[in-house]
N, CA, C and O atoms as CSV, one atom per row, in Angstrom:
chain,resi,resn,atom,element,x,y,z
A,1,MET,N,N,28.805,2.589,-7.161
A,1,MET,CA,C,27.687,2.600,-7.677
A,1,MET,C,C,27.531,2.452,-9.298
A,1,MET,O,O,27.019,1.493,-9.876
A,2,SER,N,N,27.955,3.336,-9.752
A,2,SER,CA,C,28.058,3.705,-11.155
A,2,SER,C,C,28.660,2.610,-12.166
A,2,SER,O,O,28.342,2.468,-13.347
A,3,GLU,N,N,29.693,1.798,-11.361
A,3,GLU,CA,C,30.135,0.827,-11.931
A,3,GLU,C,C,29.140,-0.453,-11.940
A,3,GLU,O,O,29.156,-1.264,-12.867
A,4,PHE,N,N,28.522,-0.531,-11.142
A,4,PHE,CA,C,27.315,-1.539,-10.805
A,4,PHE,C,C,26.236,-1.212,-11.832
A,4,PHE,O,O,25.787,-2.063,-12.599
A,5,GLN,N,N,25.899,-0.121,-11.813
A,5,GLN,CA,C,24.819,0.315,-13.058
A,5,GLN,C,C,25.441,0.122,-14.673
A,5,GLN,O,O,24.808,-0.353,-15.616
A,6,ARG,N,N,26.641,0.551,-14.700
A,6,ARG,CA,C,27.313,0.520,-15.914
A,6,ARG,C,C,27.176,-1.050,-16.433
A,6,ARG,O,O,26.608,-1.284,-17.499
A,7,LEU,N,N,27.747,-2.142,-15.590
A,7,LEU,CA,C,27.652,-3.679,-15.836
A,7,LEU,C,C,26.471,-3.760,-16.244
A,7,LEU,O,O,26.271,-4.138,-17.398
A,8,LEU,N,N,25.401,-3.423,-15.395
A,8,LEU,CA,C,23.948,-4.092,-15.536
A,8,LEU,C,C,23.300,-3.326,-16.982
A,8,LEU,O,O,22.108,-3.455,-17.259
A,9,GLY,N,N,24.091,-2.652,-17.709
A,9,GLY,CA,C,23.504,-1.660,-18.505
A,9,GLY,C,C,22.769,-0.697,-18.149
A,9,GLY,O,O,21.926,-0.347,-18.975
A,10,PHE,N,N,22.819,-0.086,-17.067
A,10,PHE,CA,C,22.032,1.078,-16.493
A,10,PHE,C,C,20.509,0.499,-16.555
A,10,PHE,O,O,19.705,1.130,-17.241
A,11,GLN,N,N,20.151,-0.470,-15.988
A,11,GLN,CA,C,18.925,-1.137,-15.424
A,11,GLN,C,C,18.376,-0.609,-14.510
A,11,GLN,O,O,17.169,-0.372,-14.547
A,12,LEU,N,N,19.240,-0.267,-13.351
A,12,LEU,CA,C,18.669,0.139,-12.064
A,12,LEU,C,C,18.860,1.713,-11.752
A,12,LEU,O,O,19.809,2.349,-12.211
A,13,ASN,N,N,17.980,2.212,-11.022
A,13,ASN,CA,C,18.046,3.423,-10.569
A,13,ASN,C,C,19.075,3.451,-9.364
A,13,ASN,O,O,19.388,2.385,-8.834
A,14,PRO,N,N,19.633,4.711,-8.901
A,14,PRO,CA,C,20.627,4.802,-7.869
A,14,PRO,C,C,19.990,3.922,-6.573
A,14,PRO,O,O,20.627,3.044,-5.991
A,15,ALA,N,N,18.798,4.270,-6.279
A,15,ALA,CA,C,18.133,3.689,-5.086
A,15,ALA,C,C,18.223,2.193,-4.969
A,15,ALA,O,O,18.545,1.500,-4.004
A,16,ASP,N,N,17.787,1.800,-6.435
A,16,ASP,CA,C,17.935,0.017,-6.152
A,16,ASP,C,C,19.411,-0.463,-6.484
A,16,ASP,O,O,19.802,-1.569,-6.109
A,17,SER,N,N,20.147,0.334,-7.139
A,17,SER,CA,C,21.669,0.024,-7.026
A,17,SER,C,C,22.247,0.064,-5.684
A,17,SER,O,O,22.933,-0.930,-5.449
A,18,THR,N,N,22.178,0.880,-4.773
A,18,THR,CA,C,22.444,0.984,-3.551
A,18,THR,C,C,21.723,-0.129,-2.540
A,18,THR,O,O,22.356,-0.580,-1.585
A,19,PHE,N,N,20.366,-0.535,-2.816
A,19,PHE,CA,C,19.940,-1.772,-2.308
A,19,PHE,C,C,20.654,-2.803,-2.217
A,19,PHE,O,O,21.068,-3.291,-1.165
A,20,PHE,N,N,20.882,-3.283,-3.544
A,20,PHE,CA,C,21.880,-4.588,-3.814
A,20,PHE,C,C,23.179,-4.316,-3.204
A,20,PHE,O,O,23.534,-5.121,-2.343
A,21,LEU,N,N,24.055,-3.225,-3.511
A,21,LEU,CA,C,25.295,-3.233,-3.104
A,21,LEU,C,C,25.188,-3.130,-1.656
A,21,LEU,O,O,25.904,-3.930,-1.054
A,22,ASP,N,N,24.520,-2.397,-0.982
A,22,ASP,CA,C,24.014,-2.436,0.617
A,22,ASP,C,C,23.855,-3.932,1.199
A,22,ASP,O,O,24.278,-4.399,2.256
A,23,MET,N,N,23.220,-4.438,0.323
A,23,MET,CA,C,22.740,-5.772,0.868
A,23,MET,C,C,24.042,-6.856,0.856
A,23,MET,O,O,24.066,-7.805,1.639
A,24,THR,N,N,25.049,-6.619,-0.060
A,24,THR,CA,C,26.238,-7.517,-0.246
A,24,THR,C,C,27.527,-6.726,0.411
A,24,THR,O,O,28.682,-6.952,0.050
A,25,ASN,N,N,27.177,-5.793,1.399
A,25,ASN,CA,C,28.408,-5.199,1.851
A,25,ASN,C,C,29.228,-4.583,0.674
A,25,ASN,O,O,30.451,-4.613,0.534
A,26,TRP,N,N,28.374,-4.066,-0.071
A,26,TRP,CA,C,29.314,-3.087,-1.355
A,26,TRP,C,C,30.356,-4.093,-1.917
A,26,TRP,O,O,31.426,-3.629,-2.309
A,27,ASN,N,N,30.141,-5.401,-1.988
A,27,ASN,CA,C,30.816,-6.382,-2.774
A,27,ASN,C,C,30.524,-6.113,-4.364
A,27,ASN,O,O,29.396,-6.515,-4.651
A,28,LEU,N,N,30.997,-5.731,-5.116
A,28,LEU,CA,C,30.346,-5.739,-6.538
A,28,LEU,C,C,30.042,-6.836,-7.190
A,28,LEU,O,O,28.880,-7.020,-7.553
A,29,PRO,N,N,30.970,-7.691,-7.432
A,29,PRO,CA,C,30.642,-9.304,-7.906
A,29,PRO,C,C,29.517,-10.021,-7.046
A,29,PRO,O,O,28.752,-10.715,-7.716
A,30,ALA,N,N,29.280,-9.976,-5.659
A,30,ALA,CA,C,28.322,-10.377,-4.909
A,30,ALA,C,C,26.974,-9.610,-5.450
A,30,ALA,O,O,26.026,-10.242,-5.916
A,31,ALA,N,N,26.990,-8.312,-5.349
A,31,ALA,CA,C,25.898,-7.390,-5.526
A,31,ALA,C,C,25.178,-7.990,-7.018
A,31,ALA,O,O,23.973,-8.193,-7.164
A,32,ILE,N,N,26.224,-8.206,-8.039
A,32,ILE,CA,C,25.599,-8.523,-9.522
A,32,ILE,C,C,24.983,-9.763,-9.530
A,32,ILE,O,O,23.916,-9.921,-10.122
A,33,GLY,N,N,25.721,-10.953,-8.745
A,33,GLY,CA,C,24.978,-12.179,-8.642
A,33,GLY,C,C,23.908,-12.239,-7.819
A,33,GLY,O,O,23.129,-13.177,-7.984
A,34,THR,N,N,23.648,-11.257,-6.768
A,34,THR,CA,C,22.246,-11.140,-5.908
A,34,THR,C,C,21.333,-10.680,-7.023
A,34,THR,O,O,20.294,-11.242,-7.373
A,35,TYR,N,N,21.928,-9.447,-7.595
A,35,TYR,CA,C,20.851,-9.025,-8.709
A,35,TYR,C,C,20.273,-10.116,-10.018
A,35,TYR,O,O,19.146,-10.227,-10.500
A,36,CYS,N,N,21.450,-10.771,-10.307
A,36,CYS,CA,C,20.864,-11.671,-11.203
A,36,CYS,C,C,19.921,-12.879,-11.050
A,36,CYS,O,O,19.161,-13.391,-11.872
A,37,ASP,N,N,20.196,-13.207,-9.702
A,37,ASP,CA,C,19.443,-14.231,-8.878
A,37,ASP,C,C,18.185,-13.693,-8.682
A,37,ASP,O,O,17.215,-14.438,-8.818
A,38,PHE,N,N,17.991,-12.267,-8.319
A,38,PHE,CA,C,16.694,-11.804,-8.118
A,38,PHE,C,C,15.838,-11.553,-9.224
A,38,PHE,O,O,14.613,-11.641,-9.146
A,39,GLU,N,N,16.513,-11.216,-10.341
A,39,GLU,CA,C,15.592,-11.164,-11.490
A,39,GLU,C,C,15.316,-12.313,-12.503
A,39,GLU,O,O,14.551,-12.272,-13.466
A,40,SER,N,N,16.051,-13.285,-12.112
A,40,SER,CA,C,15.527,-14.611,-12.975
A,40,SER,C,C,15.356,-15.858,-12.078
A,40,SER,O,O,15.982,-16.912,-12.187
A,41,PRO,N,N,14.351,-15.542,-11.128
A,41,PRO,CA,C,13.682,-16.599,-10.296
A,41,PRO,C,C,13.066,-17.797,-11.092
A,41,PRO,O,O,12.800,-18.792,-10.418
A,42,ASN,N,N,12.772,-17.843,-12.596
A,42,ASN,CA,C,12.068,-18.778,-13.382
A,42,ASN,C,C,13.040,-19.764,-14.218
A,42,ASN,O,O,12.648,-20.614,-15.017
A,43,ILE,N,N,14.428,-19.475,-13.867
A,43,ILE,CA,C,15.299,-20.322,-14.695
A,43,ILE,C,C,15.447,-21.535,-14.099
A,43,ILE,O,O,15.965,-21.633,-12.986
A,44,SER,N,N,14.868,-22.896,-14.999
A,44,SER,CA,C,14.779,-23.935,-14.334
A,44,SER,C,C,16.222,-24.681,-14.246
A,44,SER,O,O,17.149,-24.480,-15.030
A,45,GLU,N,N,16.238,-25.536,-13.196
A,45,GLU,CA,C,17.604,-26.062,-12.558
A,45,GLU,C,C,17.666,-27.327,-13.530
A,45,GLU,O,O,16.722,-27.893,-14.081
A,46,PRO,N,N,19.280,-27.674,-13.607
A,46,PRO,CA,C,19.194,-29.036,-14.601
A,46,PRO,C,C,18.499,-30.111,-13.922
A,46,PRO,O,O,18.401,-30.135,-12.695
A,47,SER,N,N,18.006,-31.014,-14.691
A,47,SER,CA,C,17.065,-32.298,-13.981
A,47,SER,C,C,17.646,-33.535,-15.073
A,47,SER,O,O,18.164,-33.367,-16.177
A,48,MET,N,N,17.407,-34.615,-14.463
A,48,MET,CA,C,17.609,-35.833,-14.959
A,48,MET,C,C,16.525,-36.860,-14.861
A,48,MET,O,O,15.637,-36.668,-14.030
A,49,SER,N,N,16.502,-37.702,-15.455
A,49,SER,CA,C,15.598,-39.059,-15.328
A,49,SER,C,C,16.262,-40.196,-15.438
A,49,SER,O,O,17.291,-40.228,-16.113
A,50,PHE,N,N,15.779,-41.333,-14.784
A,50,PHE,CA,C,16.406,-42.663,-14.762
A,50,PHE,C,C,15.894,-43.186,-16.404
A,50,PHE,O,O,14.749,-42.963,-16.797
A,51,VAL,N,N,16.871,-43.860,-17.209
A,51,VAL,CA,C,16.527,-44.182,-18.461
A,51,VAL,C,C,16.422,-45.805,-18.236
A,51,VAL,O,O,15.335,-46.308,-18.523
A,52,GLU,N,N,17.363,-46.586,-17.793
A,52,GLU,CA,C,17.365,-47.946,-17.657
A,52,GLU,C,C,18.559,-48.447,-16.702
A,52,GLU,O,O,19.427,-47.636,-16.378
A,53,ASP,N,N,18.607,-49.680,-16.283
A,53,ASP,CA,C,19.411,-50.327,-15.318
A,53,ASP,C,C,20.103,-51.349,-16.275
A,53,ASP,O,O,19.380,-52.186,-16.815
A,54,VAL,N,N,21.542,-51.351,-16.548
A,54,VAL,CA,C,22.139,-52.282,-17.370
A,54,VAL,C,C,23.279,-53.167,-16.606
A,54,VAL,O,O,24.368,-52.615,-16.448
A,55,THR,N,N,23.171,-54.015,-16.296
A,55,THR,CA,C,24.146,-54.872,-15.466
A,55,THR,C,C,25.010,-55.636,-16.552
A,55,THR,O,O,24.467,-56.358,-17.389
A,56,LYS,N,N,26.243,-55.462,-16.505
A,56,LYS,CA,C,27.355,-55.833,-17.252
A,56,LYS,C,C,28.235,-57.177,-16.425
A,56,LYS,O,O,28.798,-56.896,-15.368
A,57,GLY,N,N,28.305,-58.461,-16.903
A,57,GLY,CA,C,29.411,-59.344,-16.016
A,57,GLY,C,C,30.447,-59.220,-15.998
A,57,GLY,O,O,31.070,-58.380,-16.646
A,58,GLU,N,N,30.910,-60.047,-15.230
A,58,GLU,CA,C,32.674,-59.712,-14.807
A,58,GLU,C,C,33.360,-59.652,-16.316
A,58,GLU,O,O,33.941,-58.626,-16.672
A,59,ALA,N,N,33.285,-60.511,-16.959
A,59,ALA,CA,C,34.034,-60.349,-18.304
A,59,ALA,C,C,33.762,-59.608,-19.169
A,59,ALA,O,O,34.552,-59.517,-20.108
A,60,GLU,N,N,32.839,-59.006,-19.162
A,60,GLU,CA,C,32.219,-57.984,-20.343
A,60,GLU,C,C,32.992,-56.817,-20.352
A,60,GLU,O,O,33.387,-56.433,-19.251
A,61,SER,N,N,33.278,-56.206,-21.280
A,61,SER,CA,C,34.069,-54.826,-21.240
A,61,SER,C,C,32.993,-53.741,-22.154
A,61,SER,O,O,32.085,-54.099,-22.904
A,62,ILE,N,N,33.328,-52.610,-21.894
A,62,ILE,CA,C,32.629,-51.454,-22.312
A,62,ILE,C,C,33.363,-50.462,-22.944
A,62,ILE,O,O,34.298,-49.895,-22.378
A,63,SER,N,N,32.979,-50.189,-24.170
A,63,SER,CA,C,33.905,-49.706,-25.128
A,63,SER,C,C,33.586,-48.092,-24.659
A,63,SER,O,O,32.597,-47.651,-24.075
A,64,PRO,N,N,34.664,-47.468,-25.085
A,64,PRO,CA,C,34.746,-45.740,-24.716
A,64,PRO,C,C,33.255,-44.992,-25.234
A,64,PRO,O,O,32.547,-45.352,-26.174
A,65,ASP,N,N,33.079,-44.052,-24.470
A,65,ASP,CA,C,32.071,-43.173,-25.168
A,65,ASP,C,C,30.268,-43.923,-24.977
A,65,ASP,O,O,29.235,-43.668,-25.596
A,66,THR,N,N,30.554,-44.888,-23.852
A,66,THR,CA,C,28.965,-45.565,-24.209
A,66,THR,C,C,28.095,-45.120,-22.909
A,66,THR,O,O,26.907,-45.434,-22.824
């Protein structure tokens, strides 16, 4: 539990540390991941949008990095 608190900069009290560790069967990396997922739910996921459809003929070539 002290390692969990040390890695997170002592942001959690012992009861909260125990909660996250117990929830992940005392797996330290999983507990840290669960804590980070819980504390940052407003992080936006990557998104994309359609720009345009470009059709090239059979004889046309496309240069690298295009």
